[in-house]
C-alpha positions as CSV (number, residue, x, y, z in Angstrom):
1,M,0.0,0.0,0.0
2,F,1.2,3.5,-0.8
3,V,0.2,6.9,0.7
4,V,1.0,9.9,-1.4
5,T,1.0,13.2,0.8
6,A,2.8,16.6,1.0
7,E,6.6,16.7,2.0
8,K,5.9,20.1,3.9
9,Y,2.8,21.5,5.5
10,F,2.0,24.9,6.5
11,S,0.2,24.1,9.9
12,S,1.1,24.5,13.3
13,A,-1.0,21.3,14.3
14,I,1.0,18.6,12.7
15,D,1.8,15.5,14.9
16,I,5.1,14.3,14.3
17,E,4.6,11.2,16.5
18,L,1.8,10.0,13.9
19,N,4.8,9.4,11.4
20,R,6.5,6.8,13.7
21,K,3.2,4.8,14.1
22,V,2.7,4.1,10.4
23,D,2.4,0.4,9.8
24,P,5.7,-0.8,8.2
25,R,3.7,-2.5,5.3
26,I,2.7,1.2,4.2
27,S,4.9,3.2,2.1
28,V,4.6,6.9,2.6
29,I,5.6,9.0,-0.1
30,K,6.0,12.7,0.4
31,V,5.8,14.9,-2.8
32,K,7.6,18.0,-2.7
33,N,5.5,21.4,-2.7
34,T,6.7,23.5,-5.5
35,P,6.1,27.5,-6.4
36,P,4.1,29.3,-6.4
37,F,2.4,27.3,-3.6
38,S,5.3,27.7,-1.3
39,I,5.9,31.3,-2.3
40,Y,2.3,32.0,-1.6
41,C,2.4,30.5,1.9
42,N,5.6,32.2,2.9
43,S,4.5,35.6,1.5
44,F,0.8,35.7,2.5
45,R,-0.1,32.9,4.8
46,N,2.2,33.4,7.5
47,S,2.2,37.1,7.3
48,L,1.7,39.3,10.3
49,F,0.2,42.1,8.2
50,K,-3.5,42.2,8.0
51,V,-3.6,43.3,4.4
52,M,-1.5,40.4,3.4
53,G,-4.0,38.2,5.1
54,V,-6.8,39.5,3.0
55,C,-4.9,38.9,-0.1
56,S,-4.2,35.5,1.1
57,E,-7.8,34.6,1.2
58,F,-8.6,36.3,-2.1
59,I,-5.8,34.3,-3.7
60,E,-7.2,31.2,-2.3
61,N,-10.7,31.8,-3.2
62,K,-10.3,33.0,-6.7
63,V,-6.9,31.8,-8.1
64,F,-6.3,28.2,-6.6
65,F,-8.7,25.3,-7.3
66,P,-9.9,23.5,-5.7
67,D,-7.7,24.6,-2.7
68,N,-4.4,26.2,-2.1
69,R,-2.6,23.1,-2.7
70,T,-3.1,23.3,-6.5
71,Q,0.7,23.0,-7.4
72,W,1.2,20.1,-5.2
73,R,-1.5,18.1,-7.0
74,K,0.4,18.2,-10.2
75,A,3.4,16.5,-8.5
76,A,1.0,14.2,-6.8
77,F,-0.8,13.1,-9.9
78,K,2.6,12.3,-11.5
79,K,3.6,10.3,-8.7
80,S,0.5,8.4,-8.4
81,M,0.5,7.4,-12.2
82,E,4.1,6.1,-11.8
83,L,2.9,4.0,-8.9
84,I,-0.1,2.6,-10.5
85,N,2.0,1.7,-13.7
86,Q,4.6,0.1,-11.8
87,Y,2.8,-1.8,-9.3
88,N,-0.5,-2.4,-11.2
89,I,-2.5,-0.7,-8.6
90,K,-6.4,-1.2,-9.0
91,V,-7.8,0.9,-6.3
92,V,-7.4,4.6,-5.4
93,Y,-8.6,6.0,-2.3
94,T,-8.6,9.8,-1.6
95,S,-9.7,11.6,1.7
96,S,-10.7,15.1,1.6
97,P,-10.4,17.8,2.7
98,P,-7.9,19.0,1.3
99,F,-10.0,18.8,-1.8
100,S,-6.9,18.8,-4.0
101,S,-6.5,15.0,-2.9
102,A,-9.9,14.4,-4.5
103,F,-8.8,16.3,-7.5
104,V,-6.0,14.1,-8.1
105,G,-8.1,11.1,-7.6
106,L,-10.7,12.5,-10.3
107,K,-7.8,13.2,-12.7
108,L,-6.4,9.6,-12.5
109,K,-10.0,8.1,-13.0
110,Q,-10.4,10.1,-16.1
111,E,-6.9,9.1,-17.2
112,L,-7.2,5.3,-16.4
113,G,-11.1,4.7,-16.6
114,E,-12.0,1.3,-15.6
115,H,-8.4,0.3,-15.0
116,I,-8.8,1.6,-11.4
117,K,-11.6,2.0,-8.9
118,L,-11.8,5.3,-7.4
119,I,-12.8,5.7,-3.7
120,T,-13.6,9.2,-2.6
121,E,-13.9,9.9,1.0
122,F,-15.4,13.3,2.2
123,R,-14.8,14.4,5.6
124,D,-16.3,17.9,4.6
125,L,-18.3,18.9,1.7
126,I,-17.7,21.7,-0.9
127,S,-21.2,22.4,-1.5
128,K,-22.0,22.8,2.2
129,L,-19.4,25.5,2.4
130,V,-20.9,27.3,-0.6
131,R,-24.4,27.1,0.7
132,S,-23.2,28.3,4.2
133,G,-21.7,31.3,2.5
134,S,-18.2,30.9,3.2
135,Y,-15.9,33.1,1.3
136,K,-13.4,30.3,0.8
137,T,-15.7,28.6,-1.7
138,T,-17.2,29.2,-5.3
139,R,-20.2,27.4,-7.2
140,R,-17.3,25.9,-9.5
141,K,-16.0,24.0,-6.7
142,S,-19.7,22.7,-5.8
143,F,-19.9,21.6,-9.4
144,F,-16.5,19.7,-8.9
145,E,-18.1,17.9,-5.9
146,Y,-20.9,16.6,-8.2
147,N,-18.3,15.3,-10.9
148,L,-16.6,13.4,-8.2
149,L,-19.7,11.9,-7.0
150,E,-20.4,10.9,-10.7
151,S,-16.9,9.5,-11.5
152,S,-16.2,7.7,-8.4
153,D,-17.0,4.0,-8.0
154,L,-17.6,4.4,-4.3
155,V,-18.1,7.3,-1.9
156,I,-17.7,7.4,1.8
157,V,-19.0,10.2,4.1
158,D,-18.8,10.3,8.0
159,G,-22.4,10.0,8.9
160,P,-25.9,9.4,7.6
161,H,-26.9,13.2,7.5
162,K,-24.2,13.9,5.0
163,I,-25.8,11.3,2.6
164,K,-29.2,13.1,3.0
165,Y,-27.5,16.4,2.5
166,L,-25.8,15.3,-0.7
167,K,-29.1,13.7,-2.1
168,E,-30.8,17.1,-1.5
169,A,-28.0,19.4,-2.6
170,H,-27.4,17.7,-5.9
171,K,-30.7,16.2,-6.6
172,L,-29.0,12.6,-6.7
173,T,-30.4,9.9,-8.9
174,S,-31.0,6.6,-7.2
175,S,-27.9,5.1,-8.9
176,L,-25.7,7.9,-7.6
177,E,-27.2,7.8,-4.1
178,N,-26.4,4.0,-3.9
179,K,-22.6,4.7,-4.3
180,I,-22.7,6.6,-1.0
181,H,-21.9,5.0,2.3
182,Y,-21.3,6.3,5.8
183,V,-18.4,5.0,7.8
184,Y,-17.3,7.0,11.0
185,S,-13.5,7.7,11.9
186,G,-14.0,5.8,15.2
187,Y,-11.6,5.9,18.0
188,P,-8.4,4.0,18.1
189,S,-8.5,0.6,19.9
190,S,-6.0,1.8,22.4
191,M,-8.5,3.8,24.1
192,N,-10.9,0.8,24.6
193,G,-12.5,0.6,28.1
194,A,-9.3,-1.2,29.7
195,T,-7.3,2.0,29.6
196,V,-9.8,3.7,31.8
197,K,-10.2,1.4,34.7
198,N,-7.8,3.0,37.1
199,K,-8.3,6.8,36.3
200,T,-7.6,9.6,38.8
201,C,-10.4,11.3,40.4
202,H,-9.5,15.1,40.7
203,F,-10.7,17.6,43.3
204,P,-11.6,20.0,42.1
205,K,-13.2,18.0,39.3
206,I,-11.8,18.9,35.8
207,I,-13.9,19.4,32.7
208,R,-11.8,19.5,29.7
209,Y,-12.2,20.7,26.1
210,V,-9.6,19.0,23.9
211,G,-9.1,20.5,20.4
212,G,-8.9,23.8,18.9
213,I,-11.5,26.5,19.1
214,R,-11.6,29.3,16.4
215,G,-14.0,31.3,14.1
216,L,-17.3,29.7,13.6
217,S,-16.8,27.1,16.1
218,I,-17.1,29.8,19.1
219,I,-20.8,29.8,20.2
220,P,-22.1,33.0,20.8
221,G,-22.7,33.8,24.7
222,F,-20.7,30.8,25.7
223,D,-17.8,32.9,27.2
224,S,-20.3,34.6,29.6
225,I,-22.0,31.3,30.4
226,L,-18.5,29.8,31.3
227,I,-17.2,32.7,33.4
228,K,-20.6,32.5,35.4
229,C,-20.2,28.9,35.8
230,A,-16.7,29.0,36.8
231,Q,-17.5,31.9,39.5
232,R,-20.5,29.9,41.0
233,Y,-18.5,26.7,41.2
234,K,-15.1,28.2,42.0
235,D,-13.8,25.6,44.5
236,K,-15.5,22.5,42.9
237,I,-14.5,22.6,39.2
238,I,-11.9,23.5,36.8
239,F,-12.2,24.2,33.1
240,E,-9.3,23.3,30.9
241,F,-9.0,24.0,27.2
242,V,-6.2,22.0,25.4
243,G,-5.1,23.2,22.1
244,S,-5.3,26.4,19.9
245,V,-7.8,29.0,21.3
246,E,-8.7,32.1,19.2
247,K,-7.0,35.2,21.0
248,K,-10.2,37.2,21.2
249,F,-12.1,34.3,22.9
250,K,-9.2,33.4,25.2
251,A,-8.8,37.3,26.2
252,K,-12.8,37.2,27.3
253,L,-12.3,34.2,29.4
254,T,-9.2,35.7,31.1
255,T,-10.6,39.0,31.9
256,H,-11.9,38.0,35.3
257,N,-8.5,36.2,36.2
258,L,-10.4,33.0,37.4
259,S,-7.8,30.4,38.5
260,N,-10.2,27.8,37.6
261,I,-10.2,28.5,33.7
262,R,-7.1,27.3,32.4
263,F,-5.3,26.7,29.2
264,I,-2.9,24.3,27.6
265,N,-1.3,24.9,24.4
266,H,-1.1,22.4,21.5
267,V,-0.1,19.0,22.6
268,P,1.1,15.9,20.7
269,H,-1.6,13.3,19.7
270,Y,-0.9,10.8,22.2
271,E,-0.8,13.3,25.0
272,A,-4.2,14.7,23.8
273,E,-5.5,11.2,24.2
274,K,-4.2,10.9,27.7
275,L,-5.6,14.1,28.8
276,T,-9.2,13.1,27.2
277,I,-9.1,9.7,29.3
278,D,-7.6,11.6,32.4
279,A,-10.6,14.2,32.6
280,D,-13.5,14.1,35.0
281,A,-15.7,15.2,32.1
282,L,-15.5,16.6,28.8
283,L,-16.9,19.6,26.8
284,L,-18.0,19.4,23.2
285,L,-18.8,22.6,21.3
286,I,-20.4,22.8,17.9
287,N,-22.1,25.9,16.9
288,D,-25.5,26.2,15.8
289,I,-24.7,27.5,12.1
290,P,-26.0,26.5,8.7
291,Y,-25.5,22.8,8.1
292,S,-23.7,22.1,11.2
293,Y,-25.9,19.1,11.8
294,I,-24.0,17.1,9.3
295,M,-20.6,17.7,11.0
296,T,-19.1,14.8,12.9
297,S,-16.0,16.1,14.9
298,I,-13.4,13.3,15.1
299,K,-12.9,14.2,18.8
300,I,-16.4,12.9,19.6
301,F,-15.2,9.3,19.2
302,R,-12.3,9.8,21.6
303,Y,-14.7,11.4,23.9
304,I,-17.3,8.5,23.9
305,A,-14.2,6.1,24.1
306,S,-12.9,8.0,27.3
307,M,-16.0,6.9,29.5
308,N,-16.3,10.4,30.8
309,P,-19.5,12.4,31.0
310,I,-19.9,14.8,27.9
311,F,-21.2,18.2,28.4
312,A,-22.3,18.8,24.8
313,I,-23.2,22.2,23.7
314,I,-24.3,21.3,20.3
315,P,-27.4,21.4,18.0
316,S,-29.9,18.7,19.3
317,Y,-30.6,17.6,15.7
318,G,-27.5,16.0,14.1
319,S,-24.7,13.4,13.9
320,A,-23.1,14.3,17.0
321,A,-26.3,14.5,19.1
322,D,-27.3,11.1,17.4
323,I,-24.2,9.5,18.6
324,I,-24.2,10.9,22.2
325,R,-28.0,9.7,22.6
326,E,-27.2,6.2,21.2
327,T,-24.2,5.8,23.4
328,K,-25.6,7.4,26.5
329,T,-22.5,9.3,27.2
330,G,-23.6,13.0,27.8
331,V,-26.0,15.7,28.3
332,I,-26.9,17.8,25.1
333,F,-27.5,21.6,25.5
334,D,-28.8,23.2,22.3
335,P,-27.2,26.6,21.7
336,G,-30.3,27.5,19.6
337,Q,-32.6,27.0,22.7
338,R,-33.5,29.9,25.0
339,D,-32.3,28.4,28.4
340,W,-29.4,26.2,27.3
341,G,-26.9,28.5,29.4
342,E,-28.7,28.0,32.8
343,N,-29.4,24.3,32.0
344,F,-25.7,23.8,31.5
345,I,-24.7,25.7,34.6
346,N,-27.2,23.7,36.6
347,S,-26.0,20.3,35.2
348,V,-22.3,21.2,36.2
349,G,-23.5,22.0,39.7
350,Q,-25.3,18.5,39.9
351,F,-22.0,17.0,38.5
352,C,-19.8,18.7,41.0
353,S,-22.1,17.4,44.0
354,G,-22.8,14.0,42.4
355,S,-26.5,14.4,43.1
356,D,-29.2,13.7,40.4
357,F,-26.5,13.6,37.8
358,Q,-27.1,10.2,35.7
359,F,-24.3,8.7,33.7
360,N,-24.8,5.2,32.4
361,P,-22.9,4.8,29.2
362,D,-23.7,1.8,26.8
363,I,-20.3,0.0,26.4
364,E,-21.4,-2.2,23.7
365,V,-22.6,0.6,21.6
366,I,-19.5,2.5,22.2
367,R,-17.4,-0.3,21.0
368,K,-19.2,-0.2,17.7
369,Y,-17.6,3.1,17.1
370,C,-13.9,1.6,17.4
371,S,-11.8,2.5,14.4
372,E,-11.0,-1.2,13.8
373,N,-14.9,-2.0,13.4
374,Q,-15.3,1.0,11.2
375,F,-12.4,0.2,9.1
376,M,-13.5,-3.4,8.5
377,H,-16.8,-1.7,7.0
378,I,-14.5,0.0,4.6
379,K,-12.8,-3.2,3.7
380,N,-16.0,-4.9,2.8
381,L,-17.0,-2.0,0.7
382,I,-13.8,-2.0,-1.2
383,L,-14.2,-6.0,-1.8
384,S,-17.7,-5.7,-3.0
385,L,-16.4,-3.7,-5.9
């Protein structure tokens, strides 16, 4: 098996540890990024100047297609063709975003036709971004998504709500709809129940959020609710945020100098897993924005595997809410409802005191979401082609 990826990434969230865990039977081939992509990143993306940032977004939206890795895809296509011809590869599997990966897969299918089977995995949808008004997308990219659906032999998405959305967004025929299957990312087997038997119980209790918080993921009014909650249960609870947090949001939370609101900067992947398990409870945030109901954050699977209660401030309708209800792993507070903030504060109070707080996770259902079980589903789908 071969994995073709980029040699250099322009991201602060790269986990070097994951490179060391790659199965030795998998050859990872890193294709070098070439100008003007690297020049673009160095000149604009990492610039401290606001004007440069605006230029960066304009270039990303209007010039690069389907995303800002447009130069990388040329080299990736060339390398992929070499590997296919040399090793007589029959199956090409792409995962997006970045959507340039899907672009390479589409070009390979157009070039090789029935010689290969193309499996396209969507972890996000271009058409969703177009419909929600994101400035990073254009309708041209939405048409590109439809071409992918039409050309792929198999399409995988992370949740049933995405299938329903694609059907409505593109008015899919039954033959196209039958190509689409949902398979969740799941949690690693290392996080199965045995790893949480001897967890530390903290006092004050720690409610932890693990992952980045920025932009549209910030729920309006959440900062005020959190401050109020931290003040009310000052000696009983600690809120910890692990990962990159938007500066303005962080500044609001630190205004009152509360010692029980803490921040831990980005940590390696394995450390994030440990912190997820070690918490007394977990915080999940999904803003009530257009099409948020089809989002399935990868962190939710690690959350449910930790066997910790989840305080989920998320839309009550959608993939994330379905999983929490099915596994019985948390309490949902819909940010679109009027009294969600006060309900959240009261529920945290019950958790602190241990009174009237019910938590009875369904272990058998949780195990269904282990990545090994999910990957077996993908394997069976591939074998059925």
